[in-house]
C-alpha positions as a Python dict, from the first residue, in 0.01 Angstrom:
ca = {
    (1, 'M'): (0, 0, 0),
    (2, 'E'): (242, 210, -206),
    (3, 'S'): (105, 446, -472),
    (4, 'F'): (221, 352, -824),
    (5, 'S'): (281, 555, -1135),
    (6, 'L'): (277, 387, -1476),
    (7, 'I'): (656, 399, -1512),
    (8, 'L'): (701, 251, -1165),
    (9, 'A'): (468, -37, -1252),
    (10, 'I'): (667, -96, -1573),
    (11, 'V'): (991, -103, -1373),
    (12, 'V'): (853, -357, -1124),
    (13, 'V'): (727, -586, -1403),
    (14, 'T'): (1061, -558, -1586),
    (15, 'A'): (1250, -632, -1264),
    (16, 'L'): (1046, -948, -1213),
    (17, 'A'): (1115, -1043, -1576),
    (18, 'F'): (1486, -1007, -1500),
    (19, 'D'): (1440, -1221, -1189),
    (20, 'F'): (1274, -1485, -1407),
    (21, 'T'): (1571, -1488, -1648),
    (22, 'N'): (1803, -1500, -1348),
    (23, 'G'): (1625, -1817, -1237),
    (24, 'F'): (1665, -2016, -1557),
    (25, 'H'): (2008, -1865, -1625),
    (26, 'D'): (2141, -1981, -1288),
    (27, 'T'): (1965, -2317, -1247),
    (28, 'A'): (2295, -2470, -1355),
    (29, 'N'): (2464, -2333, -1046),
    (30, 'A'): (2266, -2563, -821),
    (31, 'M'): (2178, -2861, -1035),
    (32, 'A'): (2426, -2904, -1324),
    (33, 'T'): (2657, -3141, -1139),
    (34, 'T'): (2367, -3333, -983),
    (35, 'I'): (2214, -3386, -1326),
    (36, 'S'): (2542, -3469, -1500),
    (37, 'T'): (2636, -3740, -1246),
    (38, 'G'): (2287, -3889, -1251),
    (39, 'A'): (2216, -3821, -884),
    (40, 'L'): (1876, -3675, -980),
    (41, 'K'): (1666, -3682, -1294),
    (42, 'P'): (1668, -3343, -1471),
    (43, 'K'): (1303, -3247, -1411),
    (44, 'V'): (1313, -3355, -1047),
    (45, 'A'): (1634, -3157, -994),
    (46, 'V'): (1497, -2828, -1128),
    (47, 'A'): (1170, -2869, -934),
    (48, 'M'): (1364, -2919, -612),
    (49, 'S'): (1584, -2621, -690),
    (50, 'A'): (1283, -2399, -760),
    (51, 'V'): (1122, -2472, -423),
    (52, 'L'): (1444, -2408, -231),
    (53, 'N'): (1510, -2085, -422),
    (54, 'L'): (1171, -1962, -305),
    (55, 'V'): (1246, -2057, 55),
    (56, 'G'): (1589, -1893, 42),
    (57, 'A'): (1440, -1562, -68),
    (58, 'F'): (1289, -1517, 279),
    (59, 'L'): (1603, -1584, 482),
    (60, 'S'): (1785, -1250, 455),
    (61, 'V'): (1774, -898, 308),
    (62, 'E'): (2141, -801, 349),
    (63, 'V'): (2227, -829, -22),
    (64, 'A'): (1907, -644, -116),
    (65, 'N'): (2013, -359, 110),
    (66, 'T'): (2359, -350, -53),
    (67, 'I'): (2196, -278, -389),
    (68, 'S'): (1911, -54, -276),
    (69, 'K'): (2112, 151, -25),
    (70, 'G'): (2480, 111, -104),
    (71, 'L'): (2584, 82, -469),
    (72, 'V'): (2444, 408, -607),
    (73, 'D'): (2310, 734, -466),
    (74, 'E'): (1939, 659, -443),
    (75, 'T'): (1844, 1025, -404),
    (76, 'G'): (1945, 1106, -762),
    (77, 'I'): (1787, 805, -932),
    (78, 'R'): (1466, 815, -1137),
    (79, 'P'): (1253, 503, -1211),
    (80, 'E'): (1356, 535, -1578),
    (81, 'V'): (1716, 474, -1471),
    (82, 'I'): (1620, 146, -1306),
    (83, 'F'): (1427, 45, -1618),
    (84, 'A'): (1729, 116, -1839),
    (85, 'A'): (1952, -87, -1603),
    (86, 'L'): (1719, -385, -1624),
    (87, 'V'): (1717, -371, -2004),
    (88, 'G'): (2095, -411, -2008),
    (89, 'A'): (2085, -696, -1756),
    (90, 'I'): (1806, -892, -1928),
    (91, 'L'): (1962, -873, -2274),
    (92, 'W'): (2302, -987, -2145),
    (93, 'N'): (2138, -1277, -1959),
    (94, 'L'): (1955, -1388, -2272),
    (95, 'L'): (2260, -1360, -2499),
    (96, 'T'): (2483, -1565, -2268),
    (97, 'W'): (2203, -1819, -2220),
    (98, 'L'): (2174, -1853, -2599),
    (99, 'V'): (2540, -1951, -2632),
    (100, 'G'): (2534, -2160, -2313),
    (101, 'L'): (2784, -1956, -2114),
    (102, 'P'): (2742, -1937, -1734),
    (103, 'S'): (2795, -1564, -1685),
    (104, 'S'): (2687, -1366, -1381),
    (105, 'S'): (2330, -1237, -1367),
    (106, 'S'): (2434, -1039, -1061),
    (107, 'H'): (2706, -852, -1245),
    (108, 'A'): (2477, -796, -1542),
    (109, 'L'): (2228, -627, -1310),
    (110, 'M'): (2490, -418, -1137),
    (111, 'G'): (2659, -329, -1466),
    (112, 'G'): (2329, -209, -1609),
    (113, 'L'): (2260, -7, -1294),
    (114, 'I'): (2604, 154, -1295),
    (115, 'G'): (2586, 244, -1665),
    (116, 'A'): (2237, 389, -1641),
    (117, 'T'): (2323, 581, -1324),
    (118, 'I'): (2634, 736, -1479),
    (119, 'A'): (2435, 834, -1790),
    (120, 'S'): (2172, 997, -1571),
    (121, 'A'): (2356, 1151, -1276),
    (122, 'G'): (2727, 1122, -1350),
    (123, 'V'): (3011, 912, -1212),
    (124, 'G'): (2977, 1067, -867),
    (125, 'A'): (2641, 894, -816),
    (126, 'V'): (2815, 554, -805),
    (127, 'H'): (2969, 462, -470),
    (128, 'G'): (3310, 338, -578),
    (129, 'D'): (3409, 199, -238),
    (130, 'V'): (3101, -25, -227),
    (131, 'L'): (3161, -134, -587),
    (132, 'V'): (3517, -239, -509),
    (133, 'T'): (3472, -399, -166),
    (134, 'K'): (3136, -570, -212),
    (135, 'V'): (3130, -645, -585),
    (136, 'L'): (3469, -650, -760),
    (137, 'I'): (3682, -810, -488),
    (138, 'P'): (3425, -1089, -423),
    (139, 'A'): (3403, -1143, -801),
    (140, 'I'): (3773, -1232, -808),
    (141, 'A'): (3797, -1405, -471),
    (142, 'A'): (3483, -1621, -488),
    (143, 'P'): (3584, -1858, -774),
    (144, 'L'): (3937, -1888, -635),
    (145, 'V'): (3824, -1971, -282),
    (146, 'A'): (3550, -2207, -400),
    (147, 'G'): (3785, -2373, -652),
    (148, 'I'): (4063, -2436, -402),
    (149, 'A'): (3815, -2564, -143),
    (150, 'A'): (3653, -2798, -397),
    (151, 'M'): (3990, -2931, -517),
    (152, 'L'): (4101, -3009, -161),
    (153, 'A'): (3762, -3160, -74),
    (154, 'T'): (3774, -3380, -383),
    (155, 'R'): (4119, -3511, -300),
    (156, 'L'): (4011, -3576, 58),
    (157, 'S'): (3701, -3762, -62),
    (158, 'Y'): (3900, -3994, -285),
    (159, 'T'): (4163, -4052, -15),
    (160, 'L'): (3906, -4142, 250),
    (161, 'G'): (3710, -4357, 5),
    (162, 'K'): (3998, -4576, -112),
    (163, 'K'): (3902, -4868, 113),
    (164, 'A'): (3527, -4819, 87),
    (165, 'D'): (3305, -5040, -122),
    (166, 'G'): (3281, -4873, -462),
    (167, 'K'): (2906, -4902, -515),
    (168, 'A'): (2819, -4817, -155),
    (169, 'A'): (3049, -4513, -157),
    (170, 'E'): (2909, -4391, -486),
    (171, 'K'): (2553, -4426, -354),
    (172, 'G'): (2647, -4230, -44),
    (173, 'Y'): (2806, -3952, -244),
    (174, 'R'): (2501, -3929, -468),
    (175, 'A'): (2284, -3880, -159),
    (176, 'G'): (2528, -3620, -29),
    (177, 'Q'): (2525, -3450, -367),
    (178, 'I'): (2146, -3416, -355),
    (179, 'A'): (2172, -3255, -9),
    (180, 'S'): (2450, -3019, -117),
    (181, 'A'): (2258, -2926, -434),
    (182, 'G'): (1966, -2831, -214),
    (183, 'L'): (2200, -2617, -6),
    (184, 'V'): (2325, -2437, -318),
    (185, 'S'): (1964, -2372, -426),
    (186, 'L'): (1883, -2232, -84),
    (187, 'A'): (2196, -2016, -98),
    (188, 'H'): (2104, -1896, -447),
    (189, 'G'): (1766, -1783, -320),
    (190, 'T'): (1924, -1591, -32),
    (191, 'N'): (2168, -1417, -268),
    (192, 'D'): (2022, -1376, -617),
    (193, 'A'): (1653, -1328, -539),
    (194, 'Q'): (1759, -1046, -307),
    (195, 'K'): (1917, -856, -594),
    (196, 'T'): (1579, -815, -758),
    (197, 'M'): (1432, -719, -422),
    (198, 'G'): (1700, -453, -394),
    (199, 'I'): (1642, -314, -742),
    (200, 'I'): (1264, -298, -692),
    (201, 'T'): (1310, -129, -355),
    (202, 'L'): (1546, 122, -516),
    (203, 'A'): (1280, 193, -782),
    (204, 'L'): (1015, 240, -512),
    (205, 'V'): (1240, 489, -333),
    (206, 'A'): (1315, 669, -661),
    (207, 'G'): (945, 687, -741),
    (208, 'G'): (856, 816, -395),
    (209, 'A'): (649, 507, -312),
    (210, 'V'): (854, 419, -1),
    (211, 'A'): (1083, 616, 225),
    (212, 'P'): (1462, 620, 170),
    (213, 'D'): (1659, 353, 359),
    (214, 'S'): (1354, 125, 373),
    (215, 'D'): (1391, -253, 375),
    (216, 'P'): (1213, -443, 94),
    (217, 'P'): (837, -468, 158),
    (218, 'M'): (698, -819, 208),
    (219, 'W'): (518, -817, -130),
    (220, 'V'): (851, -743, -298),
    (221, 'I'): (1019, -1036, -120),
    (222, 'L'): (735, -1272, -212),
    (223, 'S'): (711, -1168, -579),
    (224, 'A'): (1087, -1185, -629),
    (225, 'G'): (1100, -1530, -471),
    (226, 'I'): (818, -1660, -691),
    (227, 'A'): (969, -1514, -1011),
    (228, 'I'): (1311, -1669, -957),
    (229, 'A'): (1153, -2001, -858),
    (230, 'L'): (946, -2013, -1179),
    (231, 'G'): (1252, -1934, -1389),
    (232, 'T'): (1449, -2202, -1208),
    (233, 'Y'): (1180, -2463, -1274),
    (234, 'L'): (1197, -2400, -1649),
    (235, 'G'): (1563, -2496, -1633),
    (236, 'G'): (1840, -2321, -1825),
    (237, 'W'): (1931, -2640, -2003),
    (238, 'R'): (2194, -2484, -2229),
    (239, 'I'): (2397, -2358, -1935),
    (240, 'I'): (2335, -2678, -1737),
    (241, 'R'): (2497, -2868, -2024),
    (242, 'T'): (2803, -2641, -2020),
    (243, 'M'): (2842, -2648, -1643),
    (244, 'G'): (2777, -3021, -1603),
    (245, 'K'): (2956, -3161, -1907),
    (246, 'G'): (3135, -2880, -2090),
    (247, 'L'): (3386, -2781, -1820),
    (248, 'T'): (3487, -3125, -1695),
    (249, 'D'): (3353, -3476, -1642),
    (250, 'L'): (3244, -3516, -1282),
    (251, 'Q'): (3202, -3822, -1062),
    (252, 'P'): (2964, -3815, -761),
    (253, 'Q'): (3254, -3744, -522),
    (254, 'Q'): (3352, -3440, -726),
    (255, 'G'): (2995, -3318, -758),
    (256, 'F'): (2947, -3337, -382),
    (257, 'A'): (3273, -3152, -315),
    (258, 'A'): (3198, -2880, -571),
    (259, 'Q'): (2847, -2808, -449),
    (260, 'T'): (2936, -2811, -81),
    (261, 'S'): (3227, -2572, -135),
    (262, 'A'): (3020, -2334, -348),
    (263, 'A'): (2727, -2333, -105),
    (264, 'T'): (2957, -2246, 185),
    (265, 'V'): (3105, -1951, -2),
    (266, 'I'): (2765, -1821, -118),
    (267, 'L'): (2599, -1845, 224),
    (268, 'A'): (2892, -1673, 392),
    (269, 'S'): (2883, -1388, 141),
    (270, 'S'): (2506, -1345, 180),
    (271, 'H'): (2549, -1312, 557),
    (272, 'L'): (2813, -1041, 503),
    (273, 'G'): (2603, -856, 245),
    (274, 'F'): (2841, -922, -46),
    (275, 'S'): (2661, -917, -382),
    (276, 'L'): (2842, -1232, -487),
    (277, 'S'): (2806, -1407, -821),
    (278, 'T'): (2680, -1759, -757),
    (279, 'T'): (2789, -1841, -1112),
    (280, 'H'): (3150, -1749, -1038),
    (281, 'S'): (3145, -1950, -716),
    (282, 'V'): (2996, -2266, -866),
    (283, 'S'): (3205, -2249, -1184),
    (284, 'G'): (3521, -2213, -977),
    (285, 'A'): (3416, -2506, -759),
    (286, 'V'): (3343, -2727, -1062),
    (287, 'M'): (3685, -2655, -1211),
    (288, 'G'): (3853, -2716, -874),
    (289, 'A'): (3673, -3049, -840),
    (290, 'G'): (3779, -3142, -1192),
    (291, 'L'): (4143, -3080, -1107),
    (292, 'G'): (4110, -3253, -769),
    (293, 'R'): (4061, -3602, -912),
    (294, 'K'): (4372, -3785, -1031),
    (295, 'G'): (4361, -3787, -1408),
    (296, 'G'): (4079, -3534, -1408),
    (297, 'V'): (4097, -3244, -1650),
    (298, 'V'): (3930, -2912, -1722),
    (299, 'R'): (3829, -2819, -2075),
    (300, 'W'): (4014, -2490, -2087),
    (301, 'S'): (3865, -2394, -2423),
    (302, 'T'): (3523, -2374, -2257),
    (303, 'A'): (3668, -2214, -1944),
    (304, 'T'): (3841, -1945, -2152),
    (305, 'R'): (3516, -1848, -2326),
    (306, 'M'): (3351, -1834, -1986),
    (307, 'F'): (3624, -1608, -1843),
    (308, 'V'): (3586, -1372, -2139),
    (309, 'A'): (3211, -1354, -2075),
    (310, 'W'): (3278, -1277, -1708),
    (311, 'G'): (3507, -990, -1802),
    (312, 'L'): (3258, -846, -2050),
    (313, 'T'): (2950, -870, -1829),
    (314, 'L'): (2983, -549, -1628),
    (315, 'P'): (3094, -320, -1915),
    (316, 'A'): (2854, -470, -2173),
    (317, 'A'): (2549, -441, -1948),
    (318, 'A'): (2665, -94, -1842),
    (319, 'L'): (2689, 19, -2204),
    (320, 'V'): (2340, -106, -2292),
    (321, 'G'): (2204, 45, -1971),
    (322, 'A'): (2364, 381, -2048),
    (323, 'V'): (2226, 389, -2405),
    (324, 'A'): (1881, 286, -2284),
    (325, 'E'): (1888, 561, -2021),
    (326, 'Y'): (1985, 816, -2287),
    (327, 'V'): (1686, 714, -2501),
    (328, 'T'): (1441, 720, -2208),
    (329, 'G'): (1556, 1076, -2145),
    (330, 'F'): (1351, 1184, -2450),
    (331, 'G'): (1032, 1124, -2254),
    (332, 'T'): (746, 879, -2277),
    (333, 'W'): (810, 789, -2639),
    (334, 'G'): (1173, 717, -2557),
    (335, 'T'): (1077, 481, -2277),
    (336, 'A'): (826, 312, -2507),
    (337, 'L'): (1095, 271, -2775),
    (338, 'V'): (1330, 103, -2525),
    (339, 'A'): (1050, -128, -2410),
    (340, 'V'): (973, -230, -2770),
    (341, 'F'): (1344, -291, -2834),
    (342, 'L'): (1366, -513, -2524),
    (343, 'V'): (1064, -722, -2619),
    (344, 'T'): (1168, -752, -2985),
    (345, 'S'): (1527, -848, -2901),
    (346, 'S'): (1415, -1104, -2643),
    (347, 'A'): (1175, -1263, -2892),
    (348, 'A'): (1448, -1278, -3158),
    (349, 'I'): (1691, -1448, -2919),
    (350, 'W'): (1426, -1704, -2822),
    (351, 'K'): (1349, -1775, -3188),
    (352, 'I'): (1717, -1832, -3264),
    (353, 'S'): (1743, -2071, -2970),
    (354, 'R'): (1473, -2292, -3127),
    (355, 'R'): (1709, -2383, -3410),
    (356, 'E'): (1892, -2617, -3174),
    (357, 'V'): (1674, -2714, -2880),
    (358, 'V'): (1842, -2818, -2555),
    (359, 'D'): (1611, -2960, -2288),
    (360, 'H'): (1594, -3227, -2020),
    (361, 'T'): (1609, -3505, -2282),
    (362, 'N'): (1952, -3414, -2422),
    (363, 'V'): (2110, -3198, -2151),
    (364, 'N'): (2380, -3456, -2075),
    (365, 'E'): (2495, -3474, -2436),
    (366, 'T'): (2796, -3263, -2527),
    (367, 'E'): (2992, -3206, -2842),
    (368, 'E'): (3252, -2991, -2670),
    (369, 'P'): (3600, -3072, -2810),
    (370, 'A'): (3858, -3179, -2558),
    (371, 'G'): (4112, -2909, -2649),
    (372, 'V'): (4491, -2920, -2659),
    (373, 'V'): (4556, -2904, -2284),
    (374, 'T'): (4295, -3167, -2200),
    (375, 'T'): (4423, -3404, -2470),
    (376, 'A'): (4782, -3366, -2349),
    (377, 'I'): (4691, -3436, -1986),
    (378, 'A'): (4476, -3732, -2079),
    (379, 'A'): (4760, -3875, -2288),
    (380, 'V'): (5000, -3892, -1993),
    (381, 'A'): (4743, -3988, -1727),
    (382, 'V'): (4772, -4340, -1585),
    (383, 'P'): (4497, -4552, -1748),
    (384, 'P'): (4255, -4751, -1532),
    (385, 'A'): (4348, -5107, -1437),
    (386, 'G'): (4286, -5357, -1715),
    (387, 'T'): (4318, -5119, -2007),
    (388, 'V'): (4692, -5175, -2059),
    (389, 'A'): (4648, -5540, -2150),
    (390, 'E'): (4355, -5459, -2372),
    (391, 'D'): (4553, -5187, -2555),
    (392, 'L'): (4852, -5420, -2604),
    (393, 'T'): (4626, -5695, -2734),
    (394, 'A'): (4470, -5458, -2983),
    (395, 'T'): (4808, -5352, -3123),
    (396, 'I'): (4980, -5696, -3155),
    (397, 'P'): (4909, -5859, -3492),
    (398, 'A'): (4817, -6229, -3486),
    (399, 'P'): (5041, -6475, -3675),
    (400, 'A'): (4904, -6618, -3998),
    (401, 'G'): (4633, -6871, -3931),
    (402, 'E'): (4586, -6772, -3568),
    (403, 'S'): (4339, -6547, -3396),
    (404, 'A'): (4448, -6246, -3193),
    (405, 'P'): (4510, -6325, -2821),
    (406, 'S'): (4247, -6211, -2574),
    (407, 'A'): (4315, -5973, -2288),
    (408, 'A'): (4342, -6271, -2054),
    (409, 'T'): (4605, -6447, -2268),
    (410, 'P'): (4970, -6385, -2162),
    (411, 'V'): (5155, -6183, -2422),
}
C-alpha cells in the first residue's frame, strides 16, 4: 500500500469530490433524452446510469494514462498543483450546473491542470502536442461527427418507419433508446471516470507514492468508479432539463439516434486514448437529431449559451487553477485558505440552487423561449394532418344566428 502524506490524502479526497460532481454534472449525457421522451422514469434512469458508469470504469485505462502520463510533465508536478487544478475544475462544474449548462467536466479538469502546471513549472511543462491532438481536436470534431451521424440516423429511422405501425414503432424505439442510453452510460464510465483515475495517479507519482509511468492502482479505479456512480445517481436535474427539453423536442426515434451516435463516438475515442468530452458528443448528437426530423428545430438561444460555456471552460478553469496554485505556494496556510475557499464557494452555490429546485418531479418542465430562428422555422413547417381544417374553422366567423362549423363540416 502506498505511503500517504497529508497533502496527498487531501488531493485524493478532492479528486473524488470532483469525480462526484462529474457524475451528477454529466448524468444528462446518458439519460436526458430517455427521460424527456418518457422511455424511462427519471429515478429509474439515473439508477441504471449509475450502475453502468461503475461497470464502465473497469473496462479501460487508456484515457487515464493520457492524463497521468501525457498532458503535463509529471516529474515537475507537486501534489499542491493537482489540488489547485481540482479546485478550478470543481468550481466550474458547480457554476455551470447551477445555470443548467452542459459544459465539459473533462475540459474543466484539464484546464485546471494546465493552469496550475503553468503557474508552478512554466509553459514548458505542458505537452502542447498532446493537448492539441488528444484534447483540442477531439473537442471540435466530436460534436460535429456525433451531430452529423445523429441527423443521418434520425432521417433513416423516419424513412424506414413510414410504413410501420405508429404505436408499435414507437414502443420499439423506446426499447432501443433504453439500450442505447445504457451504452452511453457505459461509455461515460470508460471515459470520464478514467480522468479522475488519471489525476489521482498523477498525484501519487508527484507525491512519490507510486513509480513514474505506473498504471492506476486497483483501489484508484474502484474509488473513482464508485464516486462517479454516486454522483450520477443523484442526477444533475438542471442539466438534464436543458439537454432533454431546452435544446430541442425529441421523439423516441430521435432519442435513439442521438444516443447511439454519441455512444459510438465516445467508445471509439476511449479506445484511442482521446480525452473526449462526453458532453460535447451528446450535445452535438441531440442537436443533430433535432435537425434530422422534418419540422424539427433546435433552440439556438440555448445552444449559443452552451457554446459560450464550452469556449470558456478551459481558460476559466485554468485561471482559477493558476490562482489557487499561486496561493498554495505560500505553504500550509495557503493550501488551507484554498481549501476553505473551495468549501465555502461550493456551499454558497448549493444554497443559491435551493431558490429554484429542479428534481425528478419537474425535470421535464421547461420555460425556455423558442427564439427567433425556432419560431421562424416552425412558422413555415408543414403542420400535421388535420390541423389545417381546424385552423380554418377557428378563423371563419359564423353567420348571425348560426354556430361555427366543426372541423368535419365542409367549408
